[in-house]
Structure formats: structure tokens, C-alpha cells
C-alpha positions in Angstrom: 158.1 136.1 219.6 154.4 136.2 220.2 153.9 136.5 216.6 155.9 133.4 216.1 154.2 131.3 218.5 150.9 132.5 217.2 151.8 131.6 214.1 152.9 128.3 214.6 149.5 127.3 216.7 147.5 127.3 213.2 150.1 124.9 212.0 149.2 121.7 213.6 152.0 119.7 212.2 154.5 122.2 213.7 153.1 122.0 217.4 155.8 119.4 218.4 158.5 120.8 216.6 157.9 124.4 218.2 157.4 122.4 221.9 161.0 121.6 221.9 162.2 124.8 219.9 163.7 127.3 222.4 165.1 131.0 221.1 167.4 131.4 224.2 169.0 127.9 223.6 169.5 128.8 220.2 170.9 132.3 220.1 174.4 131.6 220.1 173.9 130.0 216.8 171.7 132.0 215.6 174.0 135.2 216.9 176.8 133.4 214.5 174.9 132.9 212.0 173.7 136.7 211.4 177.6 137.8 212.0 178.5 135.5 209.0 176.1 137.0 206.7 176.7 140.6 207.6 180.8 139.6 207.9 181.0 138.0 204.3 179.9 140.9 202.5 183.0 142.9 204.0 185.3 140.4 202.9 184.1 140.3 199.0 187.1 140.5 196.7 188.0 143.9 196.0 187.5 145.2 192.2 190.8 145.4 190.4 192.4 148.9 189.6 191.6 149.4 186.0 194.6 151.0 184.6 192.9 151.3 180.9 189.9 153.5 182.4 191.8 155.7 184.6 194.3 156.1 181.4 191.1 157.3 179.5 189.9 159.7 182.3 193.2 160.9 182.5 193.2 161.6 178.6 190.8 164.3 179.1 192.4 166.1 182.3 196.1 166.1 180.4 194.0 167.7 177.6 192.1 170.5 179.4 195.1 170.9 182.2 198.2 169.9 180.7 198.6 170.4 177.0 199.0 173.6 176.8 202.3 173.9 178.6 203.7 170.3 177.9 201.8 170.4 174.4 200.0 167.4 172.6 202.7 164.7 172.7 204.2 165.6 175.7 207.2 167.1 174.2 207.2 170.4 176.4 208.8 173.7 175.3 212.2 173.9 175.4 213.9 176.0 178.3 210.5 176.6 179.6 208.2 173.9 180.0 210.4 169.9 180.3 208.8 167.4 178.3 206.9 164.7 180.0 207.7 162.3 177.1 210.3 159.6 177.8 210.7 161.8 181.1 213.2 160.5 184.0 212.1 163.1 186.3 208.5 162.0 185.9 209.4 158.4 186.1 211.8 158.8 189.1 209.2 157.6 191.5 205.5 158.3 192.2 205.2 160.5 195.4 207.2 163.2 193.5 205.3 163.0 190.7 202.1 163.3 192.8 203.3 166.3 194.9 204.1 167.8 191.5 200.7 167.8 190.0 199.0 168.4 193.7 201.2 171.2 194.8 202.9 172.6 191.5 206.9 173.1 190.9 209.2 176.0 190.8 212.6 176.1 190.6 215.6 174.5 189.1 215.4 171.3 188.0 216.8 168.8 185.5 214.9 166.8 183.3 216.3 164.1 180.7 219.3 166.0 181.1 218.2 169.7 180.5 217.8 172.7 182.9 214.3 174.4 183.2 213.6 176.6 185.6 210.0 177.9 185.4 206.8 177.7 187.7 204.0 175.4 187.2 201.1 176.1 189.3 199.4 173.6 191.6 195.9 171.8 190.4 192.8 171.1 192.1 192.4 167.8 192.0 190.3 164.7 193.6 192.6 162.1 194.0 191.0 159.8 191.5 191.7 162.6 189.3 195.2 163.1 190.1 195.7 159.4 189.4 194.2 159.2 186.4 196.1 161.9 184.7 199.3 160.4 186.0 198.5 157.2 185.1 198.1 158.9 181.4 201.6 160.6 181.6 203.4 158.0 183.0 201.6 155.3 180.4 201.8 157.5 177.2 205.1 159.3 175.1 207.4 156.9 175.7 206.9 156.3 179.3 205.9 153.4 180.9 205.0 153.1 184.9 203.0 151.2 187.6 199.5 152.1 187.6 199.4 154.5 190.1 195.8 154.6 193.0 193.8 157.0 194.1 194.9 155.9 197.5 198.4 156.5 196.9 197.4 160.1 196.4 195.5 160.2 199.3 198.5 159.2 201.6 201.0 161.0 199.7 199.1 164.2 200.3 200.4 166.9 203.2 198.4 166.6 206.0 
């Protein structure tokens, strides 16, 4: 305040204006203005989820971690590794798919009318990586699924 008053003293035209200006009477207005400016940053529109970019990242993860068992086109291996192509099991629910990737699977399962009973190991993936690989698989090999976000993976993780 002292600096501000000294600054105004050097500008003769502001003396009359500053004589009537009181910080204490303008604090509520100033506080509201600062609050408005700061809060406007938190209400910026969120960038929409980019499914195409997620699928591109997911393809690399699929190639590195899944393709050995589920094969290049998601056809799986008869009797051992179930297909991901046009998979009723995979597309039955997002949460179930997330849990299989995060925690693995074992025991009998029926996929597209065929029985499988082998073990799938869990993968140590981030929420984004899990989302990406599932978006790739759920939208490739004849599958069509809604985007799966990292937030959905986070909420499906066991606490």
C-alpha cells in the first residue's frame, strides 16, 4: 500500500482519484474478482477422450504383451488361449475385461461357445495402458466397443 500511495503521488492527475480510493471499501470486489479469475481455470472444458490415440498406443501394448498367446489377428489358439476376435466374453462388460487384464484369469471359461481352461497371467500396467490395450482389442478384430477411460480402470481396481 505504501508503494502504491507513493507511486500515485508522482502522478499529479491521479491525486484526486486516489484521494477517494480506499482499499478497505474495495476488498470485497477485489476478492470476488480474484476468486472469479482463479476459479475460471478449474471450469475449463475437459479435452474429450481420444479413442483413436488410445487405440494406437494399445496396439503397441498388444503386440508386446498379448500377441504371443492371442495371435496377431486376435484369433487365439484352439483349446488353449481364447480368441479376442469377435469375442462375446471380452465384450460382455468393461469391468470384467479390466479385471482380466489387471489380475489375470484362470479356470474354465466359455468364449464364443468353446471351452477354455488355461491361465492368463496378470499384467503390471498403468490405468492408461490398461485402457489403451482394451480400447485396441475392443475395437479391433471385428469388435466394436465404447471407449474405456483410465478413470474407469482406476475405479475397477481392487482396493
